[in-house]
C-alpha positions in Angstrom: -0.6 -2.9 -2.6 -3.0 -5.2 -0.4 -5.3 -3.2 1.9 -6.1 -4.5 5.3 -9.7 -5.1 6.1 -9.6 -3.2 9.4 -8.3 -4.5 12.6 -11.5 -6.4 13.4 -11.4 -8.5 10.3 -7.6 -8.8 10.7 -8.3 -10.3 14.1 -10.2 -13.2 12.6 -7.3 -13.7 10.3 -4.4 -13.2 12.7 -6.2 -15.4 15.3 -6.7 -17.9 12.6 -4.6 -20.5 14.2 -4.6 -20.6 17.9 -3.0 -23.9 19.0 -4.0 -26.8 21.2 -3.3 -29.2 24.1 -4.0 -26.9 27.1 -2.9 -27.7 30.5 -5.1 -29.9 32.7 -5.9 -26.9 34.9 -7.2 -24.8 32.1 -9.1 -27.7 30.6 -10.7 -28.4 34.0 -11.7 -24.8 34.3 -13.4 -25.0 30.9 -15.3 -28.1 32.0 -16.5 -26.3 35.1 -17.7 -23.3 33.2 -18.7 -24.8 29.9 -22.1 -23.5 28.6 -23.7 -24.2 25.3 -23.2 -21.3 22.9 -26.0 -20.5 20.4 -24.4 -19.1 17.3 -26.8 -16.7 15.6 -27.6 -17.1 11.9 -27.0 -14.2 9.6 -29.6 -12.8 7.2 -29.3 -10.8 4.0 -26.8 -10.9 1.1 -23.6 -11.4 3.2 -25.0 -14.2 5.3 -23.7 -16.8 2.8 -21.1 -17.1 0.1 -21.8 -15.5 -3.2 -23.4 -17.9 -5.8 -21.3 -16.3 -8.6 -18.2 -18.0 -10.0 -15.2 -18.0 -7.6 -17.6 -16.5 -4.9 -17.1 -13.1 -6.6 -19.4 -10.3 -5.1 -22.7 -9.8 -6.7 -22.9 -6.0 -6.7 -26.4 -6.1 -8.2 -27.7 -7.5 -4.9 -25.9 -5.2 -2.5 -27.2 -1.9 -1.4 -25.9 0.6 1.2 -28.7 -0.4 3.5 -27.2 -3.9 3.7 -23.9 -2.9 5.4 -24.8 -1.9 8.9 -27.0 -4.9 9.6 -24.4 -7.2 8.0 -21.6 -5.7 10.2 -23.7 -6.0 13.4 -24.8 -9.5 12.6 -21.4 -10.7 11.6 -19.7 -9.3 14.7 -22.3 -11.0 16.9 -21.8 -14.3 15.0 -18.0 -14.2 15.4 -18.3 -13.4 19.1 -20.4 -16.4 19.5 -18.0 -18.5 17.5 -15.1 -17.5 19.7 -17.1 -18.0 22.8 -17.9 -21.6 21.7 -14.2 -22.2 21.3 -13.5 -21.0 24.8 -16.4 -23.0 26.3 -15.6 -26.2 24.6 -15.2 -28.7 27.4 -13.0 -31.1 25.4 -9.3 -30.8 25.8 -8.2 -28.3 23.2 -6.6 -29.5 20.0 -5.2 -27.8 17.0 -8.4 -28.5 15.2 -10.9 -27.5 17.8 -9.1 -24.3 18.8 -6.9 -23.1 16.0 -8.8 -24.2 13.0 -12.1 -23.2 14.5 -10.8 -19.8 15.2 -9.5 -19.6 11.6 -13.0 -20.4 10.5 -14.6 -17.7 12.7 -15.6 -14.3 11.3 -16.4 -15.6 7.8 -19.4 -13.3 7.3 -17.5 -10.4 8.7 -14.8 -11.0 6.2 -17.3 -11.0 3.3 -18.9 -7.7 4.2 -15.7 -5.9 5.1 -13.9 -6.8 1.9 -16.6 -5.4 -0.2 -17.4 -2.4 2.0 -13.8 -1.1 2.4 -13.1 -1.6 -1.3 -16.1 0.6 -2.1 -15.2 3.3 0.4 -11.8 3.5 -1.3 -12.9 3.4 -4.9 -16.5 4.6 -5.3 -17.6 6.1 -2.0 -20.7 8.1 -1.2 -21.8 10.3 1.7 -23.8 7.3 2.9 -20.8 4.9 2.8 -18.7 7.5 4.6 -21.3 7.9 7.3 -21.4 4.1 7.8 -17.6 4.0 7.9 -17.5 6.7 10.7 -20.1 4.7 12.7 -18.7 1.2 12.2 -14.9 1.8 12.6 -14.9 2.2 16.4 -17.3 -0.8 16.7 -14.9 -2.9 14.6 -12.0 -1.9 16.8 -13.9 -2.8 19.9 -14.9 -6.1 18.3 -11.2 -6.8 17.5 -10.2 -6.1 21.0 -12.9 -8.4 22.4 -11.1 -11.3 20.6 -7.4 -10.3 20.8 -7.6 -9.2 24.4 -9.8 -12.1 25.7 -7.9 -13.6 28.6 -9.7 -17.0 28.4 -8.9 -17.3 24.7 -5.3 -16.3 25.4 -5.0 -18.9 28.1 -5.7 -21.6 25.5 -3.3 -20.0 23.0 -0.5 -19.7 25.5 -0.8 -23.2 26.8 -0.5 -24.5 23.3 2.3 -22.1 22.4 4.3 -23.3 25.5 3.9 -26.9 24.2 4.7 -26.2 20.6 7.8 -28.2 20.5 5.9 -31.4 21.2 3.0 -30.9 18.9 4.6 -32.1 15.6 3.0 -29.3 13.7 3.5 -28.6 10.0 5.5 -25.6 8.9 2.4 -23.7 8.1 0.6 -24.7 11.3 3.7 -23.7 13.3 3.8 -20.3 11.7 0.1 -19.8 12.4 0.6 -20.7 16.0 3.6 -18.3 16.3 1.7 -15.5 14.6 -1.4 -16.0 16.7 0.6 -15.9 20.0 2.7 -13.0 18.9 -0.3 -11.0 17.7 -2.2 -11.5 20.9 0.8 -10.5 23.0 1.3 -7.5 20.8 -2.4 -6.6 21.2 -2.0 -6.7 25.0 -2.7 -10.3 26.2 0.2 -10.1 28.8 -0.9 -6.8 30.2 -2.8 -6.3 33.4 -6.5 -5.9 33.4 -6.2 -2.2 33.9 -3.7 -1.9 31.1 -5.8 -3.9 28.7 -8.8 -1.6 29.3 -6.6 1.4 28.5 -5.5 -0.3 25.3 -9.1 -0.9 24.3 -10.0 2.7 24.9 -7.0 3.9 22.9 -7.8 1.5 20.0 -11.4 2.8 19.9 -10.2 6.4 19.8 -7.6 5.6 17.1 -10.2 3.9 15.0 -12.4 7.0 15.1 -9.7 9.5 14.6 -7.9 7.7 11.7 -11.3 7.3 9.9 -11.9 11.0 10.4 -8.4 11.7 9.0 -8.9 9.5 6.0 -12.2 11.2 5.1 -10.8 14.7 5.8 -7.6 14.2 3.8 -9.7 12.8 0.8 -11.9 15.9 1.0 -8.9 18.2 1.1 -7.8 16.5 -2.2 -11.1 16.0 -4.0 -13.1 19.0 -2.9 -10.5 21.7 -3.3 -9.3 21.9 -6.9 -7.3 24.8 -8.3 -9.7 27.1 -10.0 -8.5 29.7 -12.5 -10.5 32.3 -14.5 -9.0 32.0 -18.0 -7.7 29.3 -20.4 -4.5 31.4 -20.8 -3.6 30.6 -17.2 -3.4 26.9 -18.3 -1.2 27.5 -21.3 0.9 24.5 -22.1 -1.9 22.0 -21.4 -3.5 20.2 -24.4 -6.9 21.3 -25.8 -8.4 18.2 -24.4 -6.9 18.9 -20.9 -8.2 22.5 -21.0 -11.7 21.3 -22.0 -11.6 18.7 -19.2 -10.7 21.5 -16.8 -13.6 23.6 -18.0 -16.0 20.6 -17.6 -14.6 19.8 -14.2 -15.0 23.5 -13.0 -18.6 23.4 -14.2 -19.3 20.2 -12.3 -17.8 21.8 -9.1 -20.0 24.9 -9.4 -17.6 27.2 -11.3 -19.2 27.6 -14.7 -17.0 29.5 -17.2 -13.9 28.8 -15.2 -11.3 26.1 -15.3 -10.4 23.6 -12.5 -7.5 21.1 -11.9 -8.2 18.4 -9.4 -5.5 17.7 -6.8 -3.9 14.2 -6.8 -2.5 12.2 -4.0 1.1 13.3 -3.7 2.7 16.7 -3.0 3.9 17.1 -6.6 1.1 17.3 -9.2 1.2 15.8 -12.7 0.1 18.9 -14.5 2.9 21.1 -13.2 5.5 20.3 -15.9 3.2 21.3 -18.7 2.0 24.6 -17.2 3.8 27.5 -18.8 2.4 30.1 -16.5 4.7 30.2 -13.4 2.1 31.8 -11.2 -0.3 29.0 -12.0 2.3 26.4 -11.2 3.0 28.1 -7.9 -0.7 28.2 -7.0 -1.2 24.6 -7.9 1.8 23.4 -6.0 1.0 25.4 -2.9 -2.6 24.3 -2.9 -1.3 20.7 -2.9 1.4 21.3 -0.3 -0.8 23.3 2.1 -3.9 21.1 1.9 -5.4 20.3 5.2 -2.9 22.5 7.1 -5.4 25.3 7.9 -4.6 27.4 4.8 -8.2 26.7 3.9 -11.0 25.6 6.2 -9.7 22.0 6.3 -7.2 21.3 9.0 -5.8 17.9 10.2 -2.9 19.2 12.2 -4.4 18.6 15.7 -5.9 15.4 14.4 -2.6 13.9 13.5 -1.1 15.1 16.8 -3.8 13.3 18.7 -3.2 10.2 16.7 0.5 10.4 17.4 -0.1 10.9 21.1 -2.5 8.0 21.4 0.0 5.7 19.6 2.8 6.8 21.9 0.6 6.2 24.9 -0.2 2.7 23.6 3.5 1.9 23.1 4.3 3.0 26.6 1.7 0.6 28.0 3.8 -2.2 26.4 7.1 -0.8 27.9 8.2 0.6 24.5 9.8 4.1 24.1 7.8 5.0 21.1 5.3 3.8 18.5 8.0 2.8 16.0 9.6 0.4 18.5 6.2 -1.1 19.3 4.8 -1.5 15.9 7.9 -2.9 14.0 7.9 -6.2 16.0 6.9 -8.4 13.0 8.9 -6.5 10.3 11.7 -7.9 8.2 13.9 -5.0 9.5 12.7 -5.7 13.1 13.9 -2.4 14.7 13.6 1.4 13.9 17.4 1.6 14.1 17.9 -0.9 11.3 15.4 1.0 9.1 17.0 4.4 9.9 20.5 3.2 9.4 19.5 1.8 6.0 18.0 5.2 5.0 20.6 7.4 6.5 23.5 5.8 4.7 21.9 7.2 1.5 21.4 10.8 2.6 24.9 12.3 1.9 24.9 11.2 -1.7 21.3 12.0 -2.2 21.7 15.5 -0.8 24.7 16.1 -3.1 22.6 14.8 -6.0 19.8 17.3 -5.1 22.2 20.2 -5.1 23.9 19.2 -8.3 20.6 18.7 -10.1 19.2 22.0 -8.8 22.3 23.8 -10.3 21.5 22.1 -13.7 17.9 23.3 -13.5 19.0 26.8 -12.6 21.2 26.8 -15.7 18.2 25.7 -17.8 15.9 28.4 -16.3 18.4 31.1 -17.3 18.8 29.6 -20.8 15.1 29.7 -21.0 15.0 33.4 -20.2 14.1 33.1 -16.6 15.6 35.3 -13.8 14.7 33.1 -10.8 16.1 30.1 -9.1 14.3 26.8 -9.2 11.5 26.2 -6.7 9.5 23.0 -6.1 6.8 24.1 -8.6 9.4 24.6 -11.2 11.4 21.5 -10.7 9.7 19.0 -12.9 9.1 21.4 -15.7 12.8 22.2 -16.0 13.9 18.6 -15.2 11.9 17.6 -18.2 13.6 20.2 -20.3 17.0 19.0 -19.2 15.9 15.5 -20.0 14.6 16.5 -23.4 17.9 18.3 -24.2 20.3 15.8 -22.6 18.5 12.7 -23.7 16.3 14.1 -26.4 13.3 12.6 -24.6 9.8 13.9 -25.3 7.4 12.7 -22.6 4.4 13.4 -24.7 5.8 11.5 -27.6 6.5 8.6 -25.3 2.9 8.4 -24.2 1.8 7.9 -27.7 3.1 4.4 -27.5 1.3 3.4 -24.4 -2.4 2.7 -24.9 -4.0 1.5 -21.7 -5.7 -1.6 -22.9 -2.6 -2.7 -24.8 -0.4 -2.0 -21.7 -2.6 -4.4 -19.8 -3.5 -7.1 -22.3 -0.5 -7.1 -24.6 2.1 -6.1 -22.0 1.3 -7.2 -18.5 -0.7 -10.3 -19.5 2.0 -11.2 -22.1 4.7 -10.9 -19.4 2.6 -13.2 -17.1 2.3 -15.8 -19.9 6.0 -15.9 -20.7 7.1 -16.0 -17.0 4.4 -18.1 -15.5 2.3 -19.6 -18.3 -0.8 -17.7 -17.4 -3.6 -16.7 -19.9 -6.5 -14.3 -19.5 -10.1 -14.1 -20.8 -12.1 -11.0 -20.6 -15.6 -11.5 -19.2 -18.7 -9.3 -19.0 -21.0 -11.6 -17.1 -19.7 -10.7 -13.6 -21.3 -7.6 -12.0 -18.9 -4.7 -11.2 -19.1 -1.8 -8.7 -18.4 0.8 -11.4 -18.8 0.8 -15.2 -15.1 1.5 -15.7 -14.0 -1.8 -14.1 -12.8 -4.6 -16.3 -12.9 -8.3 -15.3 -10.8 -11.3 -16.5 -10.6 -15.0 -15.6 -7.0 -16.1 -15.1 -5.9 -19.6 -16.3 -2.9 -21.7 -15.4 -0.7 -23.1 -18.2 -2.7 -26.4 -18.0 -5.9 -24.6 -18.7 -7.3 -24.8 -15.1 -8.8 -21.7 -13.6 -6.5 -19.8 -11.2 -8.8 -16.9 -10.2 -10.6 -13.7 -11.2 -9.0 -10.3 -11.8 -10.7 -6.9 -11.6 -9.0 -3.9 -13.1 -10.2 -0.4 -12.0 -7.9 2.1 -13.8 -9.5 5.6 -13.8 -9.4 8.5 -11.5 -12.8 9.8 -10.2 -13.9 12.0 -7.3 -15.3 9.1 -5.4 -11.9 7.3 -5.3 -9.0 7.9 -3.0 -5.7 8.7 -4.6 -2.9 6.3 -5.4 -2.9 2.7 -6.6 -3.4 -0.6 -4.7 -4.3 -4.2 -4.8 -6.4 -6.5 -2.5 -8.7 -9.4 -2.5 -12.5 -9.9 -2.6 -11.8 -13.6 -1.9 -8.5 -15.0 -0.5 -7.0 -18.3 -1.6 -7.4 -21.0 1.1 -7.3 -24.8 1.0 -9.2 -24.8 4.2 -12.2 -23.3 2.4 -11.3 -24.5 -1.1 -11.3 -20.9 -2.4 -9.4 -19.4 -5.2 -8.3 -15.8 -5.3 -10.6 -12.9 -6.5 -8.2 -9.9 -6.8 -8.5 -6.3 -7.9 -6.0 -3.7 -9.0 -6.9 0.0 -8.6 -5.1 2.9 -10.4 -5.9 6.6 -10.8 -5.2 7.2 -14.4 -6.7 10.5 -15.7 -9.5 9.4 -18.0 -9.3 10.5 -21.6 -12.2 12.6 -23.0 -14.9 10.4 -24.5 -14.0 9.3 -28.0 -10.3 9.7 -27.5 -7.7 7.0 -27.3 -6.7 6.3 -23.7 -3.0 6.9 -23.5 -1.0 6.7 -20.3 2.3 8.1 -19.1 5.3 5.7 -18.6 4.9 6.3 -14.9 1.4 4.8 -15.0 2.8 1.9 -17.1 5.3 1.1 -14.3 2.5 1.5 -11.7 0.3 -1.0 -13.6 3.1 -3.6 -13.8 3.8 -2.9 -10.1 0.2 -3.5 -9.0 -0.1 -6.6 -11.1 3.0 -7.9 -9.3 0.9 -7.7 -6.1 -1.9 -9.5 -7.9 0.5 -12.3 -8.9 1.6 -12.6 -5.3 -2.1 -13.1 -4.4 -2.9 -15.4 -7.3 0.0 -17.7 -6.6 -0.9 -18.1 -2.9 -0.5 -21.8 -1.9 -1.7 -21.8 1.7 -4.2 -23.6 3.8 -5.0 -20.6 5.9 -6.2 -17.2 4.7 -4.2 -15.4 7.4 -0.9 -16.6 5.9 -2.0 -16.5 2.2 -0.6 -14.5 -0.6 0.3 -11.0 0.3 -0.3 -11.6 4.1 3.4 -10.7 4.7 5.4 -8.2 6.6 4.9 -4.5 5.7 8.5 -4.2 4.6 8.3 -7.3 2.4 5.0 -7.0 0.7 6.1 -4.4 -1.8 9.0 -6.4 -3.0 7.3 -8.9 -5.4 5.4 -6.0 -6.9 8.4 -3.9 -7.5 10.3 -6.7 -9.2 7.6 -7.0 -11.8 8.2 -3.4 -12.9 11.4 -4.6 -14.6 9.4 -6.3 -17.3 7.8 -3.1 -18.5 10.9 -2.3 -20.6 12.1 -5.9 -21.2 12.6 -5.9 -25.0 10.3 -8.9 -25.9 7.5 -7.6 -23.7 7.9 -4.0 -24.8 7.8 -4.9 -28.5 4.5 -6.7 -27.9 2.6 -3.8 -26.4 4.3 -0.5 -26.9 2.9 0.4 -30.3 2.1 3.9 -31.6 -1.7 4.5 -31.2 -2.0 5.9 -34.7 0.7 4.2 -36.9 1.0 0.8 -35.0 4.8 1.3 -35.1 6.7 -0.5 -32.3 8.4 1.9 -29.9 11.9 2.5 -31.2 14.7 0.8 -29.2 16.6 4.1 -29.1 13.6 5.7 -27.4 13.6 3.1 -24.7 17.4 3.5 -24.3 16.7 7.2 -23.7 14.0 6.4 -21.1 16.3 4.1 -19.2 19.2 6.6 -19.4 17.0 9.4 -18.3 15.7 7.3 -15.4 18.9 8.0 -13.4 18.4 11.7 -13.9 16.2 13.6 -11.4 16.8 11.2 -8.6 17.4 14.2 -6.4 13.6 14.7 -6.5 12.2 11.3 -7.5 14.1 9.4 -4.8 14.5 12.4 -2.4 10.8 13.0 -1.9 10.3 9.3 -0.9 13.3 9.3 1.4 12.1 12.5 3.0 8.6 11.1 3.5 9.9 7.9 5.0 12.2 9.8 7.4 9.3 12.1 8.3 7.1 9.1 9.1 9.8 7.9 11.5 10.0 11.3 13.2 6.2 11.1 13.9 6.5 7.5 15.0 9.5 8.2 17.3 7.7 10.7 19.6 7.5 9.8 23.3 4.1 10.3 25.0 5.3 13.5 26.6 6.6 14.9 23.3 3.5 13.9 21.4 1.1 15.4 24.0 3.2 18.6 23.9 2.0 19.2 20.3 -1.3 20.7 21.5 -1.5 23.7 19.2 -1.4 24.0 15.4 1.6 26.2 15.8 3.5 23.5 17.7 2.6 20.9 15.1 3.9 23.2 12.3 7.1 23.8 14.3 7.6 20.1 14.9 7.3 19.2 11.3 9.5 22.1 10.1 12.2 21.0 12.6 11.8 17.3 11.7 12.3 18.1 8.0 15.2 20.5 8.6 17.1 17.7 10.5 16.9 15.2 7.6 20.0 16.6 5.9 18.2 16.9 2.6 17.3 19.9 0.5 13.7 19.9 1.6 13.0 23.5 0.6 13.7 22.3 -3.0 12.5 18.8 -2.6 9.6 18.5 -0.1 8.5 15.1 1.1 6.2 13.1 -1.1 3.5 13.7 1.7 3.3 16.1 4.5 1.8 14.9 7.7 -1.4 16.7 7.1 -2.3 14.5 4.1 0.0 11.5 4.8 -2.8 8.9 4.5 -0.3 6.0 4.4 0.5 6.6 8.1 -2.5 8.3 9.5 -5.6 6.8 7.8 -5.8 3.6 9.8 -4.8 2.6 13.4 -1.5 1.2 12.1 -1.3 1.3 8.3 2.2 2.2 7.0 3.1 4.2 10.2 6.7 3.5 11.0 6.6 1.6 7.7 6.9 4.0 4.8 10.6 3.1 4.7 9.3 -0.2 3.4 9.1 1.1 -0.2 12.9 1.8 0.0 13.7 -1.5 1.8 11.8 -3.5 -0.7 13.4 -1.6 -3.6 16.7 -2.9 -2.3 15.3 -6.5 -2.5 13.8 -5.7 -5.9 16.9 -4.3 -7.5 19.0 -7.2 -6.2 16.4 -9.6 -7.6 16.4 -7.9 -11.0 20.1 -8.5 -11.1 19.5 -12.2 -10.5 17.0 -12.4 -13.3 19.3 -10.7 -15.7 22.3 -12.9 -14.6 20.1 -16.0 -15.1 18.7 -15.3 -18.6 15.8 -12.9 -17.9 12.3 -13.6 -19.0 11.8 -17.4 -19.0 9.4 -20.0 -17.6 12.3 -21.5 -15.7 13.1 -18.3 -13.9 9.4 -17.5 -13.4 8.7 -20.9 -12.0 11.6 -20.6 -9.6 10.5 -17.1 -8.4 6.9 -18.5 -8.0 8.2 -21.5 -6.0 10.6 -19.6 -3.7 8.8 -16.3 -3.2 5.3 -15.7 -4.7 3.8 -18.9 -3.4 5.2 -18.8 0.1 2.8 -16.2 1.6 3.7 -15.4 5.2 4.8 -18.9 6.1 8.6 -18.4 6.6 11.4 -16.0 7.6 11.8 -13.4 4.9 15.6 -13.4 4.8 15.4 -17.2 4.3 12.9 -16.7 1.6 15.1 -14.3 -0.3 18.1 -16.6 0.1 16.1 -19.6 -1.2 15.4 -17.5 -4.3 18.8 -15.7 -4.9 21.1 -18.2 -3.2 22.5 -15.4 -0.9 21.5 -12.6 1.4 20.4 -9.3 -0.2 22.8 -6.6 -1.3 22.0 -2.8 -1.4 24.5 -2.0 -4.2 22.2 -2.7 -7.2 19.6 -0.3 -5.8 22.1 2.5 -5.3 23.5 2.0 -8.8 20.0 2.0 -10.3 19.3 5.3 -8.6 22.5 6.8 -9.9 23.8 7.4 -6.3 26.9 5.3 -6.8 28.8 4.1 -9.9 30.5 5.8 -12.8 29.4 8.7 -14.9 28.1 12.2 -14.1 24.8 10.8 -12.9 26.4 9.4 -9.7 27.1 11.5 -6.7 30.8 11.9 -5.9 30.3 10.4 -2.4 30.8 7.0 -0.7 27.4 5.7 0.2 27.6 2.0 1.1 29.8 -1.0 0.8 26.7 -2.9 -0.4 26.1 -4.6 2.9 23.0 -4.1 5.0 23.3 -2.4 8.3 25.1 -4.4 10.9 23.0 -6.8 12.8 20.1 -6.8 10.3 20.0 -10.5 9.4 18.2 -12.5 12.1 18.0 -9.4 14.4 
């Protein structure tokens, strides 16, 4: 998914289009106070655009010492640029206010895009220290723009006259977003309230940066360490050797270590035969950052929640969720909660039914215990292997990473959209494992540049994501420079790099984000590509997962790494049939995490401040989980609050927004049905999707956008069927879940 550059940089984007034609009174005041503003000139690498093709960053010319001066200079430059707009004695117009504001902060955007990508993918102690220092300064800088009353006076005057301005659709959306974002930032608050908001924003920036670094440390610095190879029985020889090498690198020579990964469940668990080792690995993951070791984020997340609730209260909102969802497709917490809660009865029934199947398998395997979370995937895989005759290791042998990308993903993009790709080695990269490609349109013209960073490493945060080094913009005549980041465990040197089918899906998903960015067709960066609502942005990426198993795509890339044999059709049928099994866990952990996010985001100021001890934080989260109606003792949430980086690692992030993955899956599954009903993989369908969705950016209402694509409003039924929660067969829960309609009042709410 696309990362935000931090609120300060977002400010220059969100404020990209303040509008014009102020009232005579405001214009006269400007004339009376107008002063010439000297805009400083930047120095160093980031002072001007890169000289490389597409303005791609030249990492050979960037050092850690460049960042702090560049940040300080670029903030000073943008402040002067904004002040020049305010001081302009001429009557404000769309061009001299909105467009000039869109242009402001160019240097800040350049440095932030590079810096925050590196802190996520290849960080160092030095970069972390800079991040700690600069984050509150960036927050203060953002507030100096979004909460500037003189700037807002111009914006409001233009907004009030918008009906008479004859603006284009994109200009109108820019004006609307600018006004709404400034109001949301606090422009209509009293002076005293604005000062309180500024103080809260600064504190949140500091605390969320601290959380991000602490959560990453809890993951990367605390591996499971065992004494003997026997404790890792079930892993391959290569995995055991890698564990020995990793232990030595962490200061445990002669021992074996397994690194934690992002989520609660860990990928090594199904292979481990030793139940005690499984339990240790799971509990190390589940208990990370909760005081079990010397790393503890419990009071940190409570402070973040309290500050967010206090901020919401300043805006007259009952809680953070109500405040922060103002620009979402779903609009209100109730809509999102109703959407999720309608799935809970069938999901809970599925969890109980699947747990019974796993207990039967444990007994058949000679065990005398009931399934626990650390056992779940091991025995779910055994049930899959027995029921569907599916061998996950055998499946991996057909998925070689370079072929997945070049013969699978790129092939899909060619057939749907006419794109072609050319590997290049002349552009500098920030790590030797990064691959670079030029992307070409069907007519041979250059569309942009794509960076692919696939491998896990200690300096990289967990998960997978997409963002831009350069955004598409007709204002600047720039083409997109986009990166995808994965966390695939790297094969030992000399071995073929195979990946699991889960990582195949993830790679197709992230490239869906990339396509959303490449097909951007906007004048303004702030509306370009993936600059959409949180609960819409995952939709185009999820749709592209469908092509991973599309027969003509699959036959082009899924070939056995030794024999070259194309993956058998019956094996894919087994994969797809098995996909509806284990939804009790696969779907359940995501729903639990999304509901837990809402619990944290629904705290009132008093409730949040009451969480003033670690014991109270523990009790709150236990109670919140127990109220969900799911079997959380068997299926814990995908993230606990103590390492839930999506919701606590930035001032806003995915807070009150983790439901978005479910909401957009609803849009995704309904869109897959459209593609199938209309002939599947074809240029006609691809061009239609590009025209109606992928090229629209954040320029229009999302329900209208979906209707332009599908010819109707979205339906939740295909999602529930795909998850095995409704429909025929023993995979579906025997429970009524939904009539296929979205919660009442959703559309246009």
